[in-house]
N, C-alpha and C positions, 0 to 999 in steps of 0.2 A: 400244451397252451402254457401261455404265461401265469403265473402265480405271485402274491405277494410276498411271497418269498424270495422269488429270485431280486438281484438287486438292479435298483437301476441307477443313472450317471449323469450327469446335468453338466453340463460345460456350459461357463460363462456365468459366475454369480455376485455379480452386480445386483438390480433390483429386479429384475424380471426370475434371472437364475433362485436369487435368494429364494423368491416368493413360492415360485415353483416347486424346489428341492423343500421347502418348511412342507407345503400343505400337499405333498403327497407321500412325505411321513406322515403327516398326520392321518392322511387316510390309509395309511396300516403299510405300504412298501419301504422297503430296505432303501434308501435315498445316497451316494456319495457325490457333494458336486464337488466341480475340481475348477482350480482356478489357477493363475499363474502368481497372484498375489500373494505372499505369503503373509503380512500381514493381515489381511480380507479374512485370509482363511481363519490365521489365529485368534480371528476377532469374532466368529462366524461359530469356530466351534466354543466359546466363550458365550455363545450367546447374543453376541455384540453386531445387528447386520450394517452391512454398508452406508445405510442413508436411515432415515425417517419413514417409518412403517406403521400404521397404528394395530397394533399387536404380533408384529414379526419378531419381534426379540423377545416374549415370549414362548412364542410356539416355537420358532427356533431352539432356545434355552429346554423345553420340554422333552420334544424327540428326539436332541443332545441325549439327554438326561434317559431315554429310553432305549438308547442305544440302535436308535432307527434312521439316524441323522449323525452323518460327519463329513467334514469339509478337508481336503486335499488337495497341494500341487502336482503330484503326481498320478498323470491320465492314465498311466500305464496301468498304475495298481488299481484304479478305481474302473477300469474296463474288464478287469477279470469278475466273470459271469456275471457283466453287465446283459441284460439280454435288451434293453430298450435303454438307448443315449440321445441324451435332448438338448441340444444346438437352443441357449437362452440368453445370449447378447443382447443388451440392447445395445442394439445397432448404431454404430457413430454417423452422426451426421458434419458436414464441416460448416462455416456461416452462413455458407448458400445453400444449406439444407440437402447436399449433395451423398448421398449415401458411401459408407467404408467399407466396403466388404474385407479388407484385410486379414481379420479376425476371423471373421468366419472361414474364409479359404487355406488359410493357415494350420485352423483347428483342424479341417477336413485332412486336410494332409497329415496332419497327428493320427487323427483315429484311424486314417488307412494301416497304418502300422499297426494299432493295437486291436482294433476291433475284431472281436470272435464271432466264427459262422453264425450265420443264423439272428445277428443281431439287426435290429431297425435304427436306424439314425431318426428321429423325430426333432422338424425344424420348427421352433416357433418364434425365432426371434424375427423380425420384419425387416423381409427381404425382397427386393423385386424380384417379378418375373424370370420366371427361367435358372433361377438360382439353385434350389434344390437341385435340379436337373445337372446342373455345374459342378456343385459337393458329389453328386451319385460317381459323374466321368470323374473326378479327381481322384477318389478312394479305388475308382474301378480301374484306373494306370495303375497305381501305386501297387494294386493287388487281385490282378483279374480274376483270380482264384477264389477268393472272397464270396462266401454266399452272404448276401446284404441286401436291404434296402433301404430308402430315401420315404420317407413319410413327410409330408406337410400341417401342421394343425397352429393356424394364425393363433400368436396370442390374441388377449384382449383384456388386459389389467388397465387399471387407472391406479394413478398416483393419490395412494387415501384412502383407497377402497381395493384395493388389492387383493385380500385375503374372500375380503365373499365375494368377488369378481370370479376367482378362479373356484372358489367352492359350491358359488351357486352362479352359474352363467344360464345368460336364454338359447344357447346353444352352443356345441362343439362342430367346427366344418375340419374334415377329416380329408386331404388331399393324399392320392397316392395312385400309380400308374399299374398297379397290380392288385387282384382282389382278395388272395390271401392277405396280403400286408394290409388292406383296409378292414379287413377283419379282425387279425389283431390288434392294430392300435383303436380300435373301437372297441374293444373287449379290453385291452390295457385302459382306460376311460370310463368302462361301466361302472366303475365305484362312482362316479359325477354324475349325480342323475338329473339328465337333460338330454334334449333331440340331438343326437347327433347325426350331422349331414356329409355324408360321402361325396368325393368329387376327384376329378384329376388335378394333379400336384399344381399344374399351370393355373388352374381354374380352384383351387385353396389362394394359391398367391394372390392372384387375379381381385378377390373374396377381402381380402383386408386393402389391398390399392381402394377400391369401390366405398368400401365401408368408410373410410378416412375421407375420402373426398368426398359423399355425400357428408357428413360432419361437419368438415370446412366449408362446402359451401351453404348452408344452413348459416354460420356462424355469421362470414362473411353477408348474407341475404341481411338478415335482421339487423345486422349493424349497420348495411347503408339505409335501411327503413329507420333507424335510431337517430341516426344520424340527420336526416331527413324532417324526422320528428322536431329534433332541437333546429330547425330553422323556423319550422312552421306551426309551432309550437303545443303540438302533439304529447301524446303520453305513451311509447314505444311500450314499456312495461303494459299497459293496458291492452294496448295492437297483437303483442306474444301472449299474451293470457286468452285473447279471443279465439287467436289461429291454435292455439295448443289444443281447444276444447272440438275443433273442426275433426273430427273421427279421421280423414282423411289426412289430416298431418298428425295430430295424438299427444299427449300428455308429456309425454317424454322428449318431442323433438326440442332441437338443440336449439331454442330460441331465446337468447339470456343477452339482454342489449348489454354492450361492456362490450370489452379491450377487444385485441384480433389474438388467433390460435396462435399458443407459444411453444417452446419447451423439443421443436422441430419433430413432433411427432405427427400431425396433421402434415405438416409441410413436408416430410418425408417423399409421403403417399405423391403427394400431387410433382415433387419434383419427379418422381419415378413416371409417372403417368406423360408428365410432359416430354420424357428423355424417348418412354417406347413411342409416345407420340410421332416426335422427330424422324425416329430411324423406321416408322413404320410408312410417314408422308403424309398423314394425319394430323390437322391443327386442331390443339386440343382449345378451342375457344371457352368453354366456358370454365374449366383448370387454370388459365392463364388467367382469366377476369377475377376471378376466389381470390388466386393469389398477389393482383394489383392488390383489390381493395383491404385484405389482410395485411399488406404493406404500407399501408398508408393508415390506418385505424388507430395505431397506439401513438400517431402524429398527433390525435384531436387533444392529448393530457397537452399537450404545449397551447395548442392553438387557443384551447379553452380560458387557460389564464393569458397571452395576449389579449385575448379579446376584454380583460379585467384593464391590464396593467401596460400592455400599448407594447412593453416588449420585457424578455426574462434577465438583460442584463440587470447586475447585482439585485435580482432576488435572492431570497434564502425560502428555499422550497422544502418540507419534511414528506419522505416518502414513506410509507407503513405496507409492507410487505414485500419481502424482496424474494422470496421463494417461486418456484416456478408454477407451484397452486398451495391449496392452504393444504395440510395433512402430508406435507413430505417437507425435507430439507436442502434439498440440491437448488441450487440457482440454475443450472443447465439451462441455457438459453430462456430464462423468464423474461417477462414483459416488461417486468421492473427495471432489468438493466438498460433496455431497450428507452425507454422513457426518460432512465434517468441522465442515459449518453445526450438524447436529444435535449435535455432541461441546459446541461454543463454546457452544450456548444452552442448555445444560446447565451450562456452567461450567467446560468444561475449556481450558484453555490445549493446541496443538495445535501440533507442527513437523512438519515434512515433506522429502521427500527425493524425487525422482527423476530417474533418467538420462536421458530425452531429454525433459523437459517443455518449450514455449518460452518461455525467458524472458521473453519479450517478454507473455505471457498472465499467467505468476508475477504480474507487477510490478501488477496490477489487482486483486490479492486481499489484504485488511489481517486476513482471519481466519485467518491461520496465520503461522508463521515459516519460510522455508524456507532449507533448511540443505543445502550442495555436500556434505556428508559425512556416511554412514550413523550413522559414529557420537554425531556431534554429536546426531543424533534420536534416539539409544538414551539419552544421560545423561542421567542423572538422571529416564526418562520409568519413569509408574506403567503404563504398557502401551503396546506395540507393536501396532499393528494394519496387515497387510498385506493392501493392496487392488491395484493393478492387477501383476498375471503376469508380472512381468520376469525371464525367468530371471537377471540375475545376482543376486537374491536369494536365489534357493537357493545361491549361493557364499560366502553373506557369514558372516563369524567368528562363530559365533551364543557361543562360550563369552568371547570377548570383549566383547560387545553385549550378555550378559548380565551382566556385570564390571562396568559403567558404569552396571544400572538401577537405580532405586529398589525397585521390585517385578518379578522378570521372570515378566510377563503377555505373553502372544503371544495375539493375534486374528488368525489365517491367515483372511479371506473368500473365499479361491480355492480353501483349501485344496491350495495349491502346495509348498509344505513336510514335512518329512521330522517328522511329530509321534510317533513314537515315540522318535527321537533327541533331540529336543527337550525330550521329558518326562524320560528317561533326564540330560539336563542341570540338571534343575530346572527348566523352564520350567513356567510352568501356560497349558498349551495348550489353545486352545479355534476350532476348524475351523467350517465351517457342515454340521451332519445327523453329526456322527461318533459322537455322543451323549454328549460329555464336559460336556456341560450337566448331563445325569443324573448322570453319575457325581459328580461337582463335589457337585450338588444333595444329593445322600445321602450324599456322606463329610459336610458337614457336619450332619446331620442324627445322625451317630454320637458 
């Protein structure tokens, strides 16, 4: 039986792997994280994670000092004595949200060379149905005599809330095609007090697809309702509040009018389901529609400005928030970048500000001017667009901001600001689904 004194190996240490390694060490396991990137490994051993996640740096530092956690580039050394190996890559996607599994499969080939007998490979990376079987087959082809198995425990973290989501999950899904493997993996996660749901490998992989598809559908649904609310003068925030109070829907339902889902996480699973449907001869009509609604949603920012100005040409637009979401530093696949691209294509000049954005990622973007001061973004602007819902944006001095703008137009893509306060101050305020588009249109007709 596995004990906490045994070693755990975590392969892949960007967001998912760095959180997994730190949390497992915090729970008392002896953990070694592995990655090919020497600089990343050195930083982690110093307590510096690869991207911002609240509390992660402190958790890594604590457990490195307690000798429960270390990071290395040497996979062979990391696997010595490891009974469990967690594959924890943040699975790559291309610009079309198609999954790139090359890193996962390359790692499987390497694991085959050094895995110890009796070990279990737990795949937590977001992978398509059938991937775990393929990993098992790749390892078996290289070492047919090896005694091992593969399990699937899909990750369910959220950027900005990852540590709490790992330590206090609502449930843990465990997929394996062998009863003994299910028992051992359940014992491994017994330190996390939550229901464990056991199923086959393919069922576990499909559960992740289905979960993200359901969440994505919720996002596209409420955005469709919100866009219609803007046209007919209704308030989608009140509509969503009423829906969540229906027990058949629930208080935690993802019914927040605003932008489309971004970051590749949800779209990746939708693309997988599309592909699986195509291969099976089954048309995924709902999934296709969810993706189409989402593809159009972020374009409504430019459409709102067009409603006011008639053209984006020569406008100066300030964008507040560049990261994928509040609580992280990465710009990877963020909605802001999509919105900025559409604005600049339309002829607008864009300035942007973000309190936590990774400056090394910003340096690769020439389509906007990055400002380190919110007032510099607002100065001379024809409009401000609030994209990432950083809490500090609510505390800005809007009277001072208004005084430096060319025209006081605010587009609140997350509905996070105090609309009535801004309107009273003289701002032209446009949220998403607040009915203000309807009101402005009718005012223009008077």
